[in-house]
Each structure stands twice: as C-alpha cells, then as structure tokens.
C-alpha positions, -999 to +999 in steps of 0.1 A: +000+001-001+013+034-009+000+061+015+005+096+000-025+114+013-011+140+039-046+146+055-049+109+063-012+107+077-019+139+099-052+125+111-037+092+119-009+110+139-035+129+159-055+097+167-021+080+177-011+106+200-047+108+216-048+072+221-012+069+235-020+098+260-050+077+271-029+045+273-053+029+250-034+022+217-047+002+189-030-014+158-014+010+134-035-005+105-067+004+125-056+039+131-051+044+095-085+029+086-099+053+112-081+083+098-094+074+062-129+071+074-128+105+093-111+123+064-137+111+038-166+114+063-174+077+060-192+054+084-170+025+095-188-008+099-169-027+124-171-055+151-143-052+174-134-033+207-109-011+194-126+014+170-149+030+196-118+043+213-111+066+183-129+100+188-147+117+160-153+085+140-187+075+127-193+038+135-218+011+128-214-023+145-224-048+119-239-072+146-261-045+159-272-035+124-280-072+115-304-074+146-326-044+132 
C-alpha cells in the first residue's frame, strides 16, 4: 500500500497521539483505517472493541445493524 494522502497521515498521527496519551493504543492499521474514514466522512462498519476508542469517527457495529 502506498499512502500519500497528507490529510490521512496527519489525522492518523492525531489519533495515535490521543490514544497514546490515554494509554489505549490500537494497531497501526486500525488507526489508518479510522483516519481514512474520518477524512472522507465515512461510516466505518466494524465489530471489535478497538474502533470505539477513536474520537470523531462514525461507527456502525455490523452485528447491531443485523439485529434491526
């Protein structure tokens, strides 16, 4: 993967710093995915305990969506 979008890199850095300060780091790939979703104003469909740690992200848990 070639990551050349400065906005995404900056957002990922902010997410990393925030989570590190809170002592709640997640995997680097998840940080990049979250940053991409935030920059593009996307809703991220997920089912793990890490993504809700990221502030400012729109999330839908696919298991909750399936129940409706």
